[in-house]
C-alpha positions as CSV (number, residue, x, y, z in Angstrom):
1,X,-12.7,0.9,-2.1
2,X,-14.9,-1.1,0.0
3,X,-18.4,0.9,1.1
4,X,-18.8,-1.1,4.0
5,X,-18.5,2.1,6.5
6,X,-21.0,0.9,8.7
7,X,-20.7,-2.3,8.9
8,X,-20.0,-4.3,12.4
9,X,-16.8,-6.3,11.4
10,X,-15.1,-7.5,8.3
11,X,-14.0,-10.2,6.7
12,X,-10.2,-10.1,5.5
13,X,-9.0,-12.7,3.4
14,X,-5.5,-13.2,3.5
15,X,-3.1,-14.8,0.8
16,X,-0.8,-17.1,2.5
17,X,1.1,-18.3,-0.2
18,X,3.3,-15.7,-2.0
19,X,5.8,-14.0,0.2
20,X,9.2,-14.5,0.6
21,X,8.7,-16.2,4.0
22,X,6.4,-18.8,3.0
23,X,2.6,-19.6,4.9
24,X,4.6,-20.0,8.0
25,X,4.9,-16.8,8.2
26,X,1.8,-16.0,7.3
27,X,0.2,-17.9,9.5
28,X,1.4,-16.6,12.6
29,X,1.0,-13.0,11.8
30,X,-3.2,-14.2,11.4
31,X,-2.2,-14.8,15.1
32,X,0.0,-12.0,16.0
33,X,-3.1,-10.1,14.6
34,X,-5.6,-11.9,16.7
35,X,-3.3,-11.7,19.7
36,X,-2.7,-8.1,19.4
37,X,-6.2,-7.1,18.6
38,X,-6.4,-5.6,15.2
39,X,-8.8,-8.5,13.7
40,X,-11.5,-6.9,16.3
41,X,-13.9,-9.6,17.8
42,X,-16.7,-8.8,15.2
43,X,-14.1,-9.2,12.3
44,X,-13.2,-12.8,10.3
45,X,-10.2,-13.5,8.9
46,X,-10.0,-15.9,5.7
47,X,-6.2,-17.4,5.5
48,X,-6.1,-18.8,1.6
49,X,-3.4,-21.7,0.7
50,X,-2.9,-25.5,0.8
51,X,-5.6,-26.1,3.5
52,X,-3.4,-28.9,5.0
53,X,-0.4,-27.6,5.3
54,X,-2.5,-24.0,7.2
55,X,-4.5,-26.0,9.7
56,X,-1.4,-28.1,10.3
57,X,1.1,-24.6,10.5
58,X,-2.5,-23.2,13.0
59,X,-1.7,-26.0,15.3
60,X,1.1,-24.0,16.3
61,X,-1.4,-21.8,17.9
62,X,-4.0,-21.7,20.5
63,X,-5.7,-18.9,19.0
64,X,-6.0,-19.8,15.3
65,X,-8.5,-22.0,17.0
66,X,-11.8,-19.9,16.9
67,X,-15.1,-18.9,14.4
68,X,-13.2,-16.1,13.5
69,X,-10.7,-17.6,11.6
70,X,-11.4,-19.7,8.5
71,X,-9.3,-21.3,6.0
72,X,-10.0,-21.4,2.3
73,X,-8.1,-24.4,0.1
74,X,-6.3,-23.2,-2.7
75,X,-3.4,-25.6,-3.8
76,X,-2.0,-23.5,-6.8
77,X,1.1,-20.5,-5.1
78,X,2.1,-17.6,-7.4
79,X,5.5,-17.3,-7.7
80,X,7.5,-14.3,-8.3
81,X,8.6,-14.9,-12.1
82,X,5.2,-15.7,-13.2
83,X,4.1,-13.7,-15.7
84,X,0.4,-11.9,-14.7
85,X,-1.5,-13.2,-17.9
86,X,0.2,-16.6,-16.8
87,X,-1.5,-16.6,-13.8
88,X,-4.9,-15.8,-15.2
89,X,-4.8,-18.5,-16.9
90,X,-2.8,-21.3,-15.8
91,X,-4.0,-21.0,-11.9
92,X,-6.7,-19.4,-11.4
93,X,-7.0,-22.1,-8.0
94,X,-3.8,-20.6,-7.0
95,X,-4.5,-18.1,-3.4
96,X,-3.7,-14.8,-4.7
97,X,-6.8,-15.6,-7.8
98,X,-8.8,-17.3,-5.4
99,X,-8.7,-14.5,-2.6
100,X,-9.7,-11.7,-5.4
101,X,-12.0,-13.7,-6.2
102,X,-13.6,-14.0,-2.8
103,X,-13.4,-10.3,-2.7
104,X,-15.3,-9.7,-6.3
105,X,-18.3,-12.2,-5.3
106,X,-18.6,-10.0,-1.9
107,X,-17.6,-13.0,0.4
108,X,-14.6,-10.8,2.1
109,X,-13.9,-7.1,2.3
110,X,-11.0,-6.4,1.4
111,X,-7.7,-8.8,0.4
112,X,-4.1,-8.7,1.6
113,X,-1.4,-10.0,-0.3
114,X,2.2,-10.3,-0.1
115,X,2.2,-11.8,-3.8
116,X,3.9,-11.0,-6.8
117,X,3.3,-7.5,-7.6
118,X,2.5,-7.9,-11.5
119,X,0.4,-10.6,-11.3
120,X,-2.0,-8.9,-8.2
121,X,-2.3,-5.8,-9.9
122,X,-2.7,-7.5,-13.5
123,X,-5.5,-9.9,-11.9
124,X,-7.3,-7.4,-9.3
125,X,-7.7,-5.3,-11.8
126,X,-9.3,-8.0,-14.1
127,X,-11.5,-9.6,-11.3
128,X,-12.3,-6.5,-9.2
129,X,-12.3,-3.7,-12.0
130,X,-11.3,-0.5,-11.8
131,X,-13.2,2.7,-10.9
132,X,-15.2,4.1,-13.6
133,X,-13.5,6.7,-14.8
134,X,-9.6,5.3,-14.0
135,X,-7.8,3.4,-16.1
136,X,-4.9,1.5,-13.8
137,X,-4.7,1.6,-10.2
138,X,-2.0,3.0,-7.9
139,X,0.1,1.9,-5.1
140,X,-0.2,4.4,-2.2
141,X,2.3,4.0,1.0
142,X,1.7,5.9,3.9
143,X,6.1,7.1,4.4
144,X,7.4,8.6,7.3
145,X,8.8,12.2,7.4
146,X,10.1,15.2,9.8
147,X,6.9,15.2,11.8
148,X,3.9,13.0,10.6
149,X,3.4,11.2,7.6
150,X,3.0,11.3,3.8
151,X,1.4,9.2,1.4
152,X,3.9,8.1,-1.9
153,X,1.5,6.8,-4.8
154,X,2.7,5.4,-6.9
155,X,5.3,2.4,-5.2
156,X,4.8,-0.3,-8.0
157,X,2.1,-0.9,-9.9
158,X,2.1,1.3,-13.1
159,X,5.8,1.8,-13.8
160,X,5.2,3.5,-17.1
161,X,2.6,6.3,-16.2
162,X,1.0,8.8,-19.0
163,X,-0.4,12.2,-17.2
164,X,-3.4,11.1,-17.2
165,X,-2.6,8.5,-15.4
166,X,-0.7,11.1,-12.7
167,X,-3.6,12.8,-12.8
168,X,-5.5,10.3,-11.3
169,X,-3.1,9.1,-8.6
170,X,-3.3,13.0,-7.7
171,X,-7.0,12.8,-7.0
172,X,-7.1,9.5,-5.3
173,X,-3.9,10.2,-3.1
174,X,-5.7,13.0,-1.9
175,X,-8.7,11.2,-0.8
176,X,-6.3,8.4,1.0
177,X,-4.5,11.4,2.9
178,X,-7.7,12.8,3.8
179,X,-9.2,9.4,5.2
180,X,-6.2,8.0,6.4
181,X,-4.1,10.5,8.2
182,X,-7.1,13.1,8.8
183,X,-5.6,15.4,6.7
184,X,-8.8,18.2,5.7
185,X,-6.8,19.7,2.4
186,X,-3.5,17.5,1.9
187,X,-1.0,19.7,-0.8
188,X,-0.6,17.6,-3.4
189,X,3.4,17.8,-5.4
190,X,4.5,16.2,-8.9
191,X,8.0,14.4,-8.1
192,X,10.6,15.9,-10.6
193,X,13.8,17.0,-10.7
194,X,13.4,20.9,-10.7
195,X,10.7,23.4,-9.3
196,X,11.1,25.8,-12.4
197,X,8.5,25.9,-15.1
198,X,9.1,23.8,-18.0
199,X,11.7,21.1,-16.1
200,X,11.2,17.4,-16.4
201,X,10.3,16.7,-19.8
202,X,7.3,16.7,-21.3
203,X,5.1,13.7,-19.7
204,X,5.7,16.3,-15.8
205,X,4.9,19.1,-18.1
206,X,1.7,18.1,-19.1
207,X,0.9,16.7,-15.9
208,X,1.8,20.1,-13.8
209,X,-0.5,21.3,-16.4
210,X,-3.1,19.4,-16.2
211,X,-3.2,19.5,-12.1
212,X,-3.1,23.7,-12.5
213,X,-6.1,23.0,-14.1
214,X,-7.9,20.9,-11.9
215,X,-8.0,24.4,-9.8
216,X,-9.9,24.3,-6.5
217,X,-11.4,20.1,-7.2
218,X,-7.5,19.6,-5.2
219,X,-4.8,21.4,-3.3
220,X,-2.2,21.2,-5.8
221,X,1.1,23.5,-4.8
222,X,3.2,22.3,-7.4
223,X,6.6,20.4,-8.7
224,X,8.7,18.9,-5.7
225,X,12.2,17.7,-5.4
226,X,13.2,14.9,-4.1
227,X,14.6,16.3,-0.7
228,X,11.4,18.1,-0.2
229,X,9.0,14.5,0.5
230,X,10.7,14.0,4.1
231,X,10.1,17.5,5.2
232,X,6.8,19.1,5.0
233,X,6.3,20.1,1.8
234,X,3.4,18.4,0.7
235,X,0.7,15.4,2.1
236,X,1.0,14.0,-1.3
237,X,3.8,13.0,-3.3
238,X,2.8,12.1,-6.8
239,X,5.1,10.4,-9.2
240,X,5.0,6.8,-11.4
241,X,5.4,3.3,-10.0
242,X,9.2,2.6,-11.1
243,X,10.2,6.0,-9.8
244,X,8.1,5.7,-6.5
245,X,9.1,2.0,-6.1
246,X,12.9,2.6,-6.5
247,X,12.5,5.6,-3.8
248,X,10.8,3.2,-0.8
249,X,12.9,0.0,-1.5
250,X,16.0,2.8,-1.3
251,X,14.5,4.4,1.6
252,X,13.9,0.7,3.3
253,X,17.5,-0.2,2.4
254,X,19.3,3.3,4.1
255,X,17.2,2.6,6.9
256,X,18.3,-0.7,7.3
257,X,22.2,0.0,7.0
258,X,21.7,3.4,9.7
259,X,20.4,0.3,11.8
260,X,23.3,-1.4,11.7
261,X,26.2,0.9,11.1
262,X,24.8,2.4,14.5
263,X,24.3,-0.1,16.9
264,X,27.5,-1.8,15.8
265,X,29.5,1.3,16.7
266,X,27.6,1.7,19.9
267,X,28.3,-2.2,20.4
268,X,32.4,-1.5,20.6
269,X,32.6,1.8,21.7
270,X,32.4,2.0,25.6
271,X,32.2,5.8,25.1
272,X,29.5,5.5,22.8
273,X,27.6,2.5,24.6
274,X,27.6,4.8,27.7
275,X,25.6,7.7,25.7
276,X,23.6,5.2,23.8
277,X,21.8,4.1,27.4
278,X,21.0,7.8,28.0
279,X,19.3,8.5,25.2
280,X,17.7,4.8,24.7
281,X,14.1,6.5,24.4
282,X,14.7,8.7,21.8
283,X,16.5,5.7,19.4
284,X,13.2,3.7,20.5
285,X,11.5,6.5,19.4
286,X,13.0,6.8,15.9
287,X,13.3,2.7,15.6
288,X,9.7,2.6,15.5
289,X,8.9,5.6,13.6
290,X,11.3,4.7,10.9
291,X,10.5,0.6,11.0
292,X,9.6,-0.5,7.9
293,X,7.8,-3.1,9.1
294,X,5.5,-0.3,10.5
295,X,4.3,0.7,6.7
296,X,3.9,-2.7,4.9
297,X,0.5,-2.7,3.1
298,X,0.0,-0.5,0.4
299,X,-3.7,-0.2,-0.8
300,X,-4.0,-0.1,-4.9
301,X,-6.7,2.8,-5.0
302,X,-8.3,2.9,-8.3
303,X,-9.7,-0.7,-7.7
304,X,-14.3,-1.8,-6.9
305,X,-12.3,-3.4,-3.6
306,X,-9.8,-3.2,-1.4
307,X,-6.3,-4.8,-2.0
308,X,-3.9,-4.5,0.0
309,X,-0.2,-5.3,-0.6
310,X,2.3,-6.1,1.1
311,X,6.4,-6.4,0.5
312,X,7.4,-10.2,-1.0
313,X,9.7,-9.7,2.1
314,X,7.1,-8.7,4.8
315,X,7.6,-10.7,8.6
316,X,4.9,-11.1,10.4
317,X,4.7,-7.8,11.4
318,X,4.9,-6.4,8.5
319,X,1.5,-8.3,7.7
320,X,0.1,-7.7,10.7
321,X,0.4,-4.0,9.7
322,X,-1.3,-4.1,6.1
323,X,-4.0,-6.2,7.8
324,X,-3.9,-3.5,10.2
325,X,-4.1,-0.4,7.7
326,X,-6.4,-2.7,5.3
327,X,-8.9,-3.2,7.9
328,X,-8.8,1.0,8.7
329,X,-9.2,1.4,4.6
330,X,-12.5,-0.2,5.0
331,X,-13.5,2.0,8.1
332,X,-12.9,5.4,6.0
333,X,-15.6,4.2,3.0
334,X,-13.9,6.6,0.5
335,X,-15.2,5.5,-2.5
336,X,-17.8,7.7,-3.7
337,X,-15.3,10.0,-3.4
338,X,-12.9,8.6,-5.5
339,X,-15.3,8.0,-8.6
340,X,-16.5,11.5,-7.8
341,X,-12.6,12.9,-8.1
342,X,-11.7,11.0,-10.5
343,X,-14.7,12.2,-13.1
344,X,-13.7,16.0,-12.5
345,X,-10.1,14.7,-13.6
346,X,-11.2,13.3,-16.6
347,X,-13.4,16.5,-17.8
348,X,-10.6,18.4,-17.1
349,X,-8.5,16.2,-19.0
350,X,-10.8,16.7,-21.7
351,X,-10.6,20.3,-21.4
352,X,-7.6,20.8,-21.5
353,X,-5.4,20.3,-25.0
354,X,-1.8,19.8,-25.0
355,X,0.6,22.3,-25.6
356,X,2.2,22.0,-29.4
């Protein structure tokens, strides 16, 4: 992650062309970020995409006529079906790749993209490079729980993680939880199908043994199951990108379903409506806590620069959330800590033989 902790103001590149809702929503998000003060008076927002199109869309938002907003031309779009190598070879003038190039050369401090996850992970890994000691980056999402929040990683960057990758996820997630959630000694849990020793297969068992071997370097509490995540069992849940992505999207689908079901029931029944009015403050609080747009961005931990991935279906609120989380992450400046933790993890991995 960027070490620009003491710098006054940050520069954020927004990939405006990759989302499902198109550049109009990205431009609206930029206007909203300025209006709500997410982009501060010393920050700069670089809108990357087809410049003529972006400037035309920006005319609908007065506050985008600001020296804090810069346009960077990128004529090509990365589509949801584009293979990573196609993007790297044939779409080097795309908004995603140009935004990452800006990060690589230091013209911006962070990139926010709603684009193709595979392409973003691949392009980010090749353009920005992984930290020394890290093999693959991991997407870390901040998730709501009964009281407060926890970090779930990986949520989509590396679907076929090895035990070594999962150990890297644990140390990166621990530092991210310290900086983003203010937890001094985050409790690390390894997601599996049972808490008994030996459950979960060879990969989980090897990861479990490696995390135990880390000793006091991290606060590893052992395996956790799915129903433990949203209670108070741990502060960081470690899993592979396939499982994490399924969890993330399942939770979002469940929240939307419950909101619709409850809304429909209340509207159809006067008794429920009367009760709903009385409970409105509680419902509003819960709605805010469970609103998926509130957790709209996940950093790619383990890169030499900050890349924030927002959902492809993100609306303007979701994109603003990703920008906000990116600016907060820049303020934490946890890069050196992560590199030190990765070095210790790799020392332990090398010193811990696999069980036959």
